[in-house]
Residue, then its C-alpha position, 0 to 999 in steps of 0.5 A: m584502508t584505515d583500521p577502525v580499532t586504531t584510527p583516531r576519531l579526531e586527529i589534528r596535525n601541526i595546527t598554527r593560527v596567526f593573528e596580527g603577527r602573533e601565533v595564538v596557536s603554535d604547531v598543535s597536534l593531538t588525537v582523540m579516539p572514539g569514546q575518549v575524553t580529552c581536555l585542552l586545559g590552560p589559562s585564558g588566552c592560551g589558544k584553547s578556544t581558537t583550536l576548537r573553532i578551527i576544528a569546528g570549521v568556523d575559523m581557518q588555520d594557517t598551517g596544519e591538517i585536520y582528520v576525522d576517522g582518518n579522512l582529511v577534512c581541512d588543510t590550507q587548501f581543502r576544506v569540508p564545510p562545518e555542517r558536514r564534519s559530523i562534529g557537535l558543538m556545546f558552549q558556555d551559552f547553551a543557546l536553546f531556542p526560547h520559542l521552541s519546546v524541549e522536544d523541538n529544541v532537541a529535534f532541531g538537528i535530526k534528519g528523518d521522519k517525525s516518528n524517528k525524530r521523536a524516538r531519538v528525542r525520547e531516547l536522549l531525554e531519558k539518558v539525561d533524565l529529563l523526559r518529564a520536561i519534554d513539553k516544557y520551554p527553556h525558561e521553565l528549566s533550571g540552569g543545570e537542566q538547560q545544560r542537559i538539554a543542550l547536551a541532548r540537542a548536540l548529541a541528537p544528530r549522532p556526531s562522531i566528535m563533540l567539542m565543548d568549550e567551558p560548558f559548565s562555567g555558568l552553573d552553580e558550583r554546588l551542581k557542577d560535579d553532578i552535572r559533569d558526571s551525568t554529562l560524562d555518562v551520556l557521552k561515554a554511552e554514545n561512544t563519542a570522541v570528546l574534546l573539552v576546553t576548560h581552564e579548571p584543573h579540577e574539571a579536567m581531572r574529573m572528566a578527562d581520559e587525557i589532558a593536553l596542557m596548553r600555554d602560550g599557544k603550545i601544548v606543553q604536556q600531554g598524558a593521563p591526569y595521574n601522570i600530568y599531576n605527578a610528573p609535571v614538565d616544569r614549575q608552571a605545570a605543577a602550579f597549575f594543578s595546585d598550590i606549591n612550595v618552592i625552595r631555591g638552591t644552587v647545584r654543587n656536585m649534582a646536589v642542592t643543599t637546603a634546610f632539609g638536607e641535600f637533594l640529588c638533581p639531574p646532571r647540571p653544571d655547578g652553579t646552576e640555579v634550581e627550584i625544588v617544588i613540593r605541594p603543601q599536602h606532601l610536607r610532613i609536620d612534627f612537634d618540637r621536643d625541647g628544640r629537637g625534631p624527628n630523626p632523618t629518614p631516607q624517605d623524608g630527609a632531614p627535618a627543618r625547624a619552622i615557626v607557625e605564622r598562621a593556621r586556618f581551617m578550610g573545611r576538608e583540611s587545615l592550611v598552616e603557614f610556616r616561617m623557616d628558621f633556615d632563611g626566613s622563607m615561607l612554606k605552606a602545609t595542608v593537613p586533613s581535618v582540623f589542625l590549628p597550632k597557635t601562631g609562634t609555635p615551633m614545629w619541624l617540617m620534613m619533605r617527601r623526597d619522592r614527591c619533590f620536583v627539581f627544575p632549573v630556574a626559568s631564564 
């Protein structure tokens, strides 16, 4: 007997899908617990949506198994039909029935008598704050309201699992965060296990309890948003979440010499080419004092002189681009609020050592 406390609501094991000789999903495994939101995050074409379709039962894997509450629902021989998997679906296209009212749209998948259906519809419409729209039709609603009605309809049959494929991509940017938050509140209240597909790091960071970062059909890193952001597995993973600066160097005696002094690196043979990665917000800027900069510190290392190439105000922060005296390379730094030094101004940069990542150069 499975333990409901520790049994994943959804578990997929070693799923592979091949199209025309190419593995679009390659040995993917993950688990989602009740009430947990897991995001499949990655660029377009990396296999996210194909994975979702396989779980939903509208596509078939070539290898691997899918379990719901510890029970096998699909392998390469046995297959529970999609409608019997207790899985809800929500996609970019909300696909509301235009000829049905909001009440009838939400009630569409509910079994039972009329009074029970109406009670469930009203319960969900209250949760999405749209009970007032119960008698309206989809064309009378805004995009954000249609999204919330689609969510209510998907949740109406009480699915164990909700699969969401880029559900917010069609919404106005100004509304997205509010809609995401309200959607998350409803999903958590229903204790639904959620697998959300998105290509937007901001969306994944805002909504997910766990992120599975996909690339070329594989999950390359998986963990809590904080851990994935602050301990990326490679340069590409770091770059997927934000702008990065990259400084290249060569290992000598387990260290790399840069304009910012020496950086210790994981054991690598002498002559190995590596990349030191740091995000723009972790570069410290200081003023030039007659050709001198700040004193070195254990935390920030040695300062390096640079010349301002351009500075732009971005709203919440300022972006300053520098050309390094050391080798003419370009580095970017972001500063909260307004900081707009003139082009040609000499300044000094320092790098937070605990915010740097050192990766071997990809072959």
